[in-house]
C-alpha positions in Angstrom: 6.9 9.4 -25.5 3.4 10.7 -25.7 0.3 8.5 -25.7 -3.3 9.3 -25.0 -4.4 5.8 -24.1 -3.7 4.5 -20.6 -3.4 0.8 -21.5 -1.1 -1.8 -19.9 1.2 -1.8 -23.0 1.6 2.0 -22.9 2.3 1.9 -19.1 5.0 -0.7 -19.6 6.6 1.3 -22.5 6.6 4.4 -20.2 8.1 2.5 -17.3 10.8 1.1 -19.6 11.8 4.6 -20.6 12.3 5.5 -16.9 14.0 2.2 -16.0 16.5 2.6 -18.8 17.7 5.8 -17.2 17.2 5.0 -13.5 17.3 1.1 -13.2 14.6 -1.1 -11.7 13.1 -0.1 -8.3 12.6 -2.6 -5.5 8.8 -1.9 -5.5 6.2 0.2 -7.2 3.0 1.5 -5.8 0.0 1.9 -8.1 -3.7 2.4 -7.8 -6.1 -0.4 -8.8 -6.6 0.7 -12.4 -7.2 -2.1 -14.9 -3.8 -1.3 -16.6 -2.1 -2.2 -13.3 -4.2 -5.2 -12.5 -3.6 -7.1 -15.7 -1.6 -10.4 -15.8 0.7 -8.7 -18.4 1.6 -5.9 -16.0 2.2 -8.3 -13.1 4.3 -10.6 -15.2 6.4 -7.6 -16.4 7.1 -6.6 -12.8 7.7 -10.2 -11.6 10.2 -10.8 -14.5 12.2 -7.8 -13.2 12.0 -8.6 -9.5 9.8 -5.6 -8.7 7.3 -6.0 -5.9 3.9 -4.6 -6.8 2.1 -2.7 -4.0 -1.4 -1.4 -4.5 -3.2 1.4 -2.8 -6.4 0.6 -0.9 -9.6 0.4 -3.0 -11.9 3.4 -2.5 -9.2 5.1 -0.3 -7.0 7.4 -2.4 -5.3 8.7 0.7 -3.3 5.5 0.7 -1.3 7.1 -2.1 -1.4 10.6 -0.5 1.9 11.8 -1.8 0.9 11.2 -5.4 -2.5 12.6 -4.9 -1.0 15.8 -3.4 1.5 16.1 -6.2 -1.3 15.6 -8.8 -3.1 18.5 -7.1 0.0 20.7 -7.5 0.3 19.8 -11.1 -3.4 20.5 -11.8 -3.1 23.9 -10.0 0.0 24.7 -12.1 -1.8 24.0 -15.3 -4.9 26.0 -14.3 -2.7 29.0 -13.2 -0.8 28.9 -16.5 -4.0 28.9 -18.6 -5.6 31.6 -16.5 -2.5 33.8 -17.1 -2.3 32.9 -20.8 1.0 31.2 -20.4 2.3 28.2 -22.2 1.3 25.5 -19.8 3.9 23.0 -20.8 6.8 25.3 -20.1 5.2 26.6 -16.9 4.6 23.0 -15.7 8.3 22.1 -16.3 9.3 25.1 -14.2 6.9 24.0 -11.4 8.1 20.4 -11.5 11.7 21.6 -11.2 10.8 23.9 -8.3 9.1 21.0 -6.6 12.2 18.7 -7.0 14.4 21.4 -5.5 12.2 22.3 -2.5 12.8 20.5 0.8 9.9 18.2 1.9 8.4 19.2 5.2 8.8 15.6 6.6 12.2 14.6 5.4 13.8 18.1 5.3 15.4 17.1 2.1 14.6 17.8 -1.6 13.2 15.0 -3.7 16.2 15.5 -6.0 18.6 14.9 -3.1 16.7 11.8 -1.9 16.6 10.4 -5.4 20.0 11.3 -6.7 22.0 11.4 -3.4 23.4 14.9 -4.1 22.1 18.4 -4.4 21.5 19.7 -7.9 23.4 22.4 -9.7 21.1 25.4 -9.6 21.2 29.1 -9.3 20.2 28.8 -5.7 22.8 29.4 -3.1 24.5 26.1 -2.0 24.4 25.1 1.6 21.1 26.7 2.4 19.8 26.3 5.9 16.1 26.2 6.9 14.4 26.6 10.2 11.8 24.0 11.2 9.7 24.7 14.4 12.5 26.7 15.9 15.2 24.0 15.3 18.0 24.8 13.0 18.2 22.0 10.3 21.0 21.9 7.8 19.9 18.9 5.8 22.1 16.5 7.8 20.9 13.7 10.0 18.7 10.6 9.6 15.8 11.7 7.3 14.1 8.3 7.7 13.8 8.7 11.4 12.5 12.2 10.9 9.9 10.8 8.4 8.7 8.1 10.8 8.3 10.6 13.6 6.3 12.9 11.4 4.1 10.1 10.3 3.5 9.0 13.9 2.6 12.6 14.8 0.2 12.9 11.9 -1.5 9.6 12.8 -2.0 10.7 16.4 -3.4 14.0 15.2 -5.7 12.3 12.7 -6.9 9.7 15.2 -7.6 12.4 17.7 -9.5 14.8 15.4 -11.5 12.0 13.8 -12.1 10.2 17.1 -10.7 7.0 15.8 -11.1 4.0 18.1 -8.7 1.1 18.3 -9.9 -1.9 16.4 -9.1 -5.5 17.4 -9.7 -7.4 14.2 -8.2 -10.8 14.0 -7.9 -13.4 11.2 -11.2 -15.2 10.8 -13.4 -12.4 12.3 -16.5 -11.5 10.4 -16.4 -7.9 9.2 -18.8 -5.6 7.2 -17.6 -3.9 4.1 -19.2 -0.7 2.9 -18.9 -0.2 -0.8 -19.8 3.0 -2.8 -23.2 3.0 -4.4 -23.2 0.9 -7.6 -20.0 -0.9 -6.8 -19.6 -4.4 -5.6 -16.8 -4.9 -3.0 -16.1 -8.4 -4.5 
C-alpha cells in the first residue's frame, strides 16, 4: 500500500494491513497529529479494544525510540542517494539489519522481542555479546534490564540538566510555556 496523503482513513488502512498479519496490539502510541486525534481514529481503536496513548505535545522525546529510528531511516536514505544507490533496496537492507541487531537496553533484537524467536539469517546462531564487561548470552529478564537502563538514563539526565524535584499536586496553579505562535489550549 502506498499513499501520499497522511489522512485518518489512510492511517486506518495502513494499520489494518499490519493488524491482519500481526493481530491487534493492547495499545498504540502516536504523536498528536490531526489524523490521530480524529473521532474516526479513536472510534476505530476503541472498537478493537486498543488503548490510545499520545506523546506529550511539544516534546518529541516522549516518543524517543521512534524519533531515533526515524533518524536512522533518514540517514540511510541520504547515504544511499549520496552513493547513487537505489534507496528503496538500501533502506530494506538497513531495516533488516536494525531488526537483527541487539538493542543496547534489552540486549535482544527487535525481531526476537516481536516474534519470540531468532530469525533465520546468515549470521552465526547463538552469538554472544559483551556489555560493560559482563558476558550476556541473550537470556534473562529483558524487562528488568530495560527498567534498570531507563532508571540509569533518568539519573544521568537529571544530573546533567540539573533537574529539581517538583511537587505538583492536583489543583495547583501551573504556568505553561507554549512555542511562539501556538496556543497551549
